[in-house]
N, C-alpha and C positions, 0 to 999 in steps of 0.2 A: 793169259799172262806174259805180259810182253815186256822185254829190258830194252836199254838203249840199243844194242846191236840189231836186235830184231827189228827196232823201230826205223833204224837207219835202212836195213834192207827193205822193208816194207813201203817205203817214203821213197826209195831211189832205185828203182829197178835194174838201173844199168851198174849197181854196185855188185861185185862180185868177192870182193874181201876187204876186210877192215883190220888194221892194225891199230892198236889204242884206239884214236878216235879219229884216225885217218882213214879214208874210205877211197878204194881202188876201182877202177872198171877192169873188164877182162885183158885189156892191153895195158895194164899197169899204170894208167894215167890217174891223177888223184881227181875225185870226185867230191866237189863242193855242195854242201848238204845244210839245210836250215836247222841250224840246231835247235831254235826255238819251237819248229814242228815236231821234231824228233822228241824232245822233252814234253812237250803238251802232248802227243801220243802216248807216251808211257804214263804221264800223270793220269790222262783220262782212262787209263786201262788199271790204275793201281786197286780199284776197288776189288777186281777179281782176286789179288792175292790176300786183301785183308778178309774176303768174305771165305776165300778157302782155307784158311788158317781158324776161322770159326764155326763153319759147318759142322752139326752132330755127323758121327760116322754114319755112312750108308747103311751098314751092318745093323744099325738101330731101326731103321726103316722095314729092310727085308726081315728082321726076326718079328717084327709086328705084322709084317703080311702072312709070312708062314703059320704066326700062332692065330691069325685070325684077331689079332687086338688091335682093334680100331682105336682105341685110346692111345696105345703106343704109336700107331701111324699118324694119329692126328699131332700128337707130342712133336715128332719128327718134323710135320709140316711147318707147325707153328714156329718150331725152333728155328728154321730155317727162313722163314719170312721174317723173324725177327733181324736175323743178320742181314737179311736183304735190306730190310726198314734201316737198319745201323749203317751201312756202306752202299749207298743208292749208286747206281749205274752214273759213270763220269764225275764221279767226286774222289777227291784226293784223300 
């Protein structure tokens, strides 16, 4: 899960500090970055946040494993696959 600040750092390795939306290098010089590229990176990663909110609890899976309940394990897998289908990679 990536936010605007993380995206700026990832796309601009010379950036060491960000104040608001202004980025600076180690010497305190402003670093110009491509806002469209930053926003595109955040948008391309948005599916992760959406998936994380809807995945079932991992404890459901582990409980099924411990009990040897294959139906419970399969229900967990099916629920995860449904979330993945609802929010495919690279979609907003």
